C-alpha positions in Angstrom: -25.9 -3.0 1.4 -27.1 -2.8 5.0 -30.5 -4.2 5.7 -33.4 -2.0 7.1 -35.2 -2.9 10.3 -38.1 -4.4 8.3 -35.8 -6.4 6.1 -34.2 -7.8 9.2 -37.6 -8.5 10.8 -38.5 -10.7 7.8 -35.5 -13.0 8.6 -36.3 -13.4 12.3 -38.5 -16.1 13.7 -41.2 -13.6 14.5 -42.4 -15.4 17.6 -42.1 -12.5 20.0 -40.6 -14.8 22.5 -38.7 -12.0 24.3 -35.6 -14.3 24.8 -33.5 -11.6 23.2 -34.5 -9.1 25.9 -36.8 -7.1 23.5 -40.6 -7.1 23.8 -41.1 -8.1 20.1 -39.1 -9.4 17.2 -39.7 -6.1 15.4 -38.2 -4.1 18.3 -35.2 -6.5 18.2 -34.9 -5.9 14.4 -34.9 -2.2 14.9 -32.1 -2.5 17.5 -30.1 -4.7 15.1 -30.5 -2.1 12.3 -29.3 0.6 14.6 -26.3 -1.4 15.7 -27.5 -1.4 19.3 -28.0 -5.2 19.6 -26.1 -8.4 18.8 -27.5 -11.1 16.6 -26.3 -13.6 19.2 -29.1 -12.4 21.5 -31.6 -14.4 19.4 -31.3 -18.1 20.2 -34.0 -19.2 17.6 -32.8 -17.8 14.3 -31.9 -20.2 11.5 -28.5 -20.7 10.1 -29.2 -19.3 6.7 -30.8 -16.2 8.1 -28.0 -15.9 10.6 -25.4 -16.0 7.8 -27.2 -13.4 5.7 -27.7 -11.1 8.7 -24.1 -11.5 9.8 -22.9 -10.6 6.4 -25.2 -7.5 6.3 -24.1 -6.5 9.8 -20.4 -6.7 9.0 -18.7 -3.2 9.3 -18.6 -1.4 5.9 -14.8 -1.1 6.3 -12.9 -4.3 7.1 -10.7 -4.7 10.1 -7.0 -5.3 9.2 -4.2 -6.2 11.6 -0.6 -5.2 10.8 2.2 -6.8 12.8 2.1 -9.3 15.5 2.4 -9.3 19.3 2.0 -6.4 21.7 2.7 -3.7 19.1 0.3 -5.1 16.4 -1.7 -2.3 14.8 -5.5 -2.7 14.1 -7.0 -0.4 11.4 -10.4 -0.2 9.8 -13.6 -1.6 11.3 -15.1 1.9 10.8 -18.8 2.4 10.5 -19.5 6.1 10.3 -18.5 9.2 8.4 -18.5 11.6 11.3 -17.3 11.0 14.9 -20.4 12.4 16.5 -22.6 9.8 14.8 -21.0 7.1 17.0 -17.2 7.1 17.2 -14.2 6.3 15.2 -12.9 2.8 16.1 -9.2 2.4 15.3 -6.8 5.3 15.3 -4.8 6.1 12.2 -1.4 4.3 12.3 1.5 6.6 11.7 4.6 5.2 10.0 8.0 6.8 9.5 10.2 6.0 6.5 13.6 4.3 6.5 15.4 4.1 3.1 17.4 1.1 2.0 20.1 3.4 0.5 21.2 4.5 4.0 24.5 3.2 5.4 24.0 0.5 8.0 24.9 2.7 10.9 22.6 5.5 9.7 19.8 3.1 9.1 20.0 1.6 12.6 20.2 5.1 14.1 17.1 6.2 12.3 15.1 3.2 13.4 16.2 3.8 17.0 15.0 7.4 16.6 11.6 6.1 15.4 11.5 3.8 18.5 12.0 6.9 20.7 9.1 8.9 19.2 7.0 8.3 22.3 5.0 11.0 24.1 2.9 11.3 27.2 -0.3 13.3 26.7 -3.0 13.6 29.3 -1.9 10.4 31.0 -1.8 8.4 27.7 1.2 7.2 25.9 1.2 8.3 22.2 3.7 7.0 19.7 4.3 6.2 16.0 3.2 2.8 15.0 5.1 1.6 12.0 8.6 1.5 10.4 8.3 1.9 6.7 11.3 0.5 4.8 11.5 2.1 1.3 13.3 0.2 -1.5 14.7 3.2 -3.3 17.7 1.1 -4.5 15.6 -1.3 -6.6 18.1 -3.9 -5.5 16.7 -7.1 -3.8 19.9 -7.7 -1.8 20.0 -4.1 -0.4 16.3 -4.1 0.3 16.4 -7.4 2.1 19.4 -6.3 4.2 17.6 -3.0 5.1 14.5 -4.9 6.1 16.4 -7.3 8.3 18.3 -4.5 9.9 15.1 -2.6 10.6 13.5 -5.8 12.0 16.4 -6.2 14.4 16.2 -2.6 15.7 12.5 -1.8 15.5 10.0 -2.4 18.3 7.2 -1.8 15.8 5.6 -3.6 12.8 7.2 -3.0 9.4 5.8 -1.7 6.1 7.8 -3.0 3.1 7.6 -0.4 0.4 8.8 -1.3 -3.1 7.5 -1.3 -6.6 9.8 -4.1 -7.5 8.3 -7.5 -6.8 11.7 -9.1 -6.7 12.7 -6.9 -3.8 9.5 -7.7 -1.9 10.0 -11.4 -2.5 13.5 -11.3 -1.2 12.6 -9.3 1.9 9.2 -10.8 2.9 10.1 -14.4 3.6 12.5 -13.7 6.6 10.1 -11.3 8.3 6.8 -12.9 7.4 6.0 -14.0 11.0 5.9 -10.3 12.0 3.0 -9.8 9.6 4.5 -6.7 7.8 2.3 -4.6 5.5 3.3 -4.9 1.9 3.1 -2.0 -0.5 1.9 -2.2 -3.2 0.0 -4.4 -5.6 -0.5 -2.5 -8.9 -2.0 -3.4 -12.3 1.4 -4.5 -13.5 2.4 -6.8 -10.6 -0.7 -7.9 -8.8 -0.8 -11.3 -10.5 2.6 -12.1 -9.0 2.4 -10.2 -5.7 -1.1 -11.2 -4.5 -0.4 -14.9 -4.3 2.9 -14.1 -2.5 1.1 -12.0 0.2 -1.7 -14.6 0.5 0.8 -17.4 1.0 2.5 -15.6 3.9 -0.8 -14.3 5.3 0.3 -10.6 5.3 -1.8 -7.6 4.5 -1.3 -5.9 1.2 -1.8 -2.4 -0.2 -3.5 -2.1 -3.5 -2.6 1.0 -5.5 -4.1 2.5 -8.6 -4.4 6.1 -9.9 -8.0 7.1 -9.8 -11.0 5.5 -8.0 -12.4 3.6 -11.0 -9.0 2.0 -11.7 -8.7 1.2 -8.0 -12.1 -0.4 -7.7 -11.4 -2.6 -10.8 -8.0 -3.6 -9.4 -9.4 -4.5 -6.0 -12.0 -6.7 -7.7 -9.2 -8.6 -9.5 -7.2 -8.9 -6.3 -10.1 -10.3 -4.2 -10.9 -12.8 -7.0 -7.4 -14.2 -6.3 -8.5 -15.0 -2.8 -6.8 -12.3 -0.7 -8.9 -9.9 1.3 -6.5 -8.4 3.8 -6.2 -5.2 1.8 -5.6 -1.5 2.2 -6.3 1.0 -0.6 -3.9 3.7 -2.0 -5.1 6.1 -4.7 -1.6 7.4 -5.3 -2.9 11.0 -5.0 -0.1 13.5 -5.8 -1.8 16.6 -4.3 -3.5 17.2 -1.0 -6.7 18.3 -2.7 -6.8 15.0 -4.7 -6.0 13.1 -1.5 -8.9 14.8 0.4 -11.3 14.1 -2.5 -10.2 10.5 -2.8 -10.4 9.7 0.9 -13.8 11.3 1.3 -15.3 9.5 -1.7 -14.0 6.1 -0.7 -15.3 6.5 2.8 -18.7 7.7 1.6 -19.1 4.9 -0.9 -18.0 2.3 1.7 -20.2 3.6 4.5 -23.3 5.0 2.8 -23.5 2.8 -0.3 -21.7 -0.3 1.0 -19.6 -0.4 -2.1 -17.6 -3.5 -1.4 -14.5 -2.8 -3.5 -13.9 0.2 -1.2 -14.7 -1.6 2.0 -11.1 -1.6 3.2 -8.9 0.9 5.1 -6.8 3.4 3.2 -3.1 4.2 3.0 -1.2 7.3 2.0 2.3 8.7 2.0 3.0 12.3 2.8 6.2 13.8 1.4 7.4 17.2 0.3 10.1 19.8 0.9 8.2 21.9 3.4 8.1 20.2 6.8 5.3 22.4 8.2 3.1 21.7 5.1 3.8 18.0 5.5 2.5 18.1 9.1 -0.6 19.9 7.9 -1.1 17.5 5.1 -0.7 14.5 7.4 -3.2 16.0 9.9 -5.7 16.3 7.1 -5.1 12.7 6.1 -5.7 11.6 9.7 -9.0 13.5 9.8 -10.2 12.4 6.3 -9.9 9.2 6.7 -6.6 7.5 6.2 -6.0 4.4 8.2 -2.2 4.4 7.6 -0.2 7.6 7.1 3.5 7.3 6.3 5.6 10.4 6.9 9.3 11.2 6.1 10.5 12.7 9.4 11.8 11.7 12.8 11.5 15.2 14.2 9.6 15.1 17.5 8.3 18.6 16.8 6.6 17.2 13.7 5.3 14.0 15.2 3.9 15.4 18.4 1.1 17.5 16.8 0.1 14.5 14.7 -0.2 12.0 17.6 -2.0 14.7 19.7 -4.5 15.4 16.9 -5.0 11.7 16.5 -5.6 11.2 20.2 -8.2 13.9 20.2 -9.9 12.8 17.1 -10.2 9.2 18.1 -11.4 9.8 21.6 -14.9 8.5 22.2 -17.2 11.6 22.1 -19.6 9.7 24.4 -16.9 8.9 27.0 -14.8 11.6 28.6 -11.1 11.0 28.9 -10.6 10.4 32.6 -7.8 9.6 35.0 -8.1 7.1 37.8 -10.0 8.7 40.8 -7.5 8.6 43.6 -5.0 10.6 45.7 -2.0 11.7 43.6 1.4 12.9 44.9 3.2 15.8 43.2 6.8 15.8 44.1 7.6 14.2 47.5 4.9 15.6 49.8 5.3 15.4 53.5 2.8 15.7 56.4 2.6 19.5 55.9 1.8 19.3 52.2 -1.3 21.1 50.8 -4.2 18.9 49.6 -6.0 20.0 46.4 -9.4 18.8 45.3 -10.3 18.3 41.6 -12.2 15.9 39.4 -11.0 13.0 37.4 -11.5 14.6 34.0 -8.1 14.3 32.4 -7.8 17.8 31.1 -8.8 19.3 34.5 -6.5 17.0 36.4 -3.4 17.6 34.3 -4.0 21.3 34.3 -4.1 21.3 38.1 -1.1 18.9 38.3 1.0 21.1 36.0 0.3 24.3 37.9 1.0 22.6 41.2 4.3 21.4 39.8 4.9 25.0 38.7 4.5 26.2 42.2 7.5 24.0 43.2 5.7 23.0 46.4 5.1 19.2 46.9 1.4 18.5 47.3 -1.4 16.0 47.1 -4.2 16.1 44.6 -7.4 14.3 45.3 -9.2 13.4 42.1 -12.8 12.7 42.8 -14.7 10.3 40.6 -17.1 12.5 38.6 -17.4 10.1 35.6 -14.8 12.1 33.7 -16.5 15.5 33.9 -15.0 18.9 34.7 -15.5 20.8 37.9 -18.4 23.0 37.0 -20.1 20.3 34.8 -19.8 17.8 37.6 -21.2 20.2 40.2 -24.1 21.1 37.9 -24.9 17.5 37.3 -24.7 16.5 41.0 -21.6 14.5 40.6 -19.4 16.7 42.7 -21.2 16.9 46.0 -20.0 17.3 49.6 -21.0 13.7 50.3 -18.9 12.4 47.4 -16.0 14.5 48.4 -16.1 13.2 52.0 -16.3 9.6 50.7 -13.3 10.2 48.5 -11.4 11.8 51.4 -12.0 8.8 53.6 -11.2 6.2 50.9 -8.0 8.0 49.8 -6.3 7.7 53.2 -5.0 11.3 53.0 -5.8 11.9 56.7 -3.0 9.4 57.5 -0.5 11.2 55.3 -1.0 14.8 56.5 -1.2 16.1 60.1 -3.3 19.1 59.1 -7.0 19.0 58.1 -7.1 21.7 55.4 -8.5 21.0 51.9 -8.2 23.4 49.0 -11.2 23.3 46.7 -11.6 25.1 43.3 -13.0 28.6 43.6 -15.7 27.9 41.1 -17.4 25.6 43.6 -17.0 27.7 46.7 -20.6 27.1 47.4 -19.7 23.6 48.6 -17.4 24.8 51.3 -19.8 25.2 54.2 -21.5 21.8 54.0 -18.2 20.1 53.1 -16.6 21.5 56.3 -19.5 20.3 58.4 -19.5 16.8 57.0 -15.8 16.3 56.8 -14.5 18.1 59.8 -11.8 19.6 57.6 -11.1 23.3 57.2 -12.0 24.2 53.6 -9.9 26.7 51.8 -11.5 28.2 48.7 -8.7 28.2 46.0 -8.5 30.1 42.7 -11.1 29.7 40.0 -8.3 29.0 37.5 -5.5 26.5 38.2 -3.0 28.9 36.6 -3.3 31.0 39.8 -2.3 28.1 42.1 1.4 29.1 42.5 0.4 32.6 43.6 -2.3 31.1 45.9 0.1 28.8 47.6 2.6 31.5 48.2 0.0 33.8 49.7 -2.3 31.5 51.6 -0.5 28.3 52.5 1.4 28.2 55.7 2.9 25.0 57.0 
């Protein structure tokens, strides 16, 4: 269980030397308890106390890495129940199934389709993360062949899904260097499967029906020396999945119940594709670390990766684009110049509506620390002085022969002083970016 500030204080040297940057050891202990300081800041703490404090300070949910190389997936390391308490650390990994019963050509084609599930959202690249090979055939030779074929085609880490230990043994050895996730250790096979996963150093899913059975099985697995685990309750209904995921997270975070201190895994399947998307979205929200779905339809995957991106954005850090001059189309010296902020949503709304106008243009995104136009203006982050500095730094005056800048209509109050400081003619544009096409048509003359 996590230590309180006073419990931490009793383990510190209590010299009030201030070497940690805090005025007293008690203040440092309170910072440690709140997760706002690092134990490394204290140079005088003893080794025994350091080990105890380090163990107590470990995240309640372990960090697990699936795969190797640039596409390796990190899950877990979570510390809170709700995003606004701090933030969620590692986004849910989304996997897509490939069955070993598929003909070789169909299997390769499905893996390529999974590779192509890549989307651009608000300047970020979103994609699925895992290829889950299911051993439906229960034949070690077919499963091994399917895993090898998927490994050749996939640019993503693998999940090896089989209830047959012989299938997993046959397929795991040739792909072990890619650190696949192995599903699943059960009460029937854990004694054989856990040493196999430990010997290859790969993460393992532990599955049991019900939380009591799962906790007992995790205890047996960890006694065998393997702790790179994910948890699967095998829930067969969405209501049960929600209840299981919530109880596991609460017990891990609030009670520091160590058998549940691992990321969770679930599979979403059903005949209704819309319901499957809704179920997967719920699992991402509450609190699955890996969600495996049975579709390569981009229309089903896009809402999931978008929801994940929104959910795992840091609530204390706005999503921002690089503050600079952007070109839309192939603008020439007569192209209009629009002003906006570097808040991602604001910028991409403006960029999309400028593109819709079918007029090549420049967009100057001013650094407002990722805040929107009105928020930045109210906070003093979008001022004439900042805009002039951004104009000068962007080099836009060397790209256009005119001196006309279009600013958002919501900050028309800036126009007078901005014109005086910059020497540019300031055109007050529409309040909403959706009106940009009509504005350009009516007001912009080359």
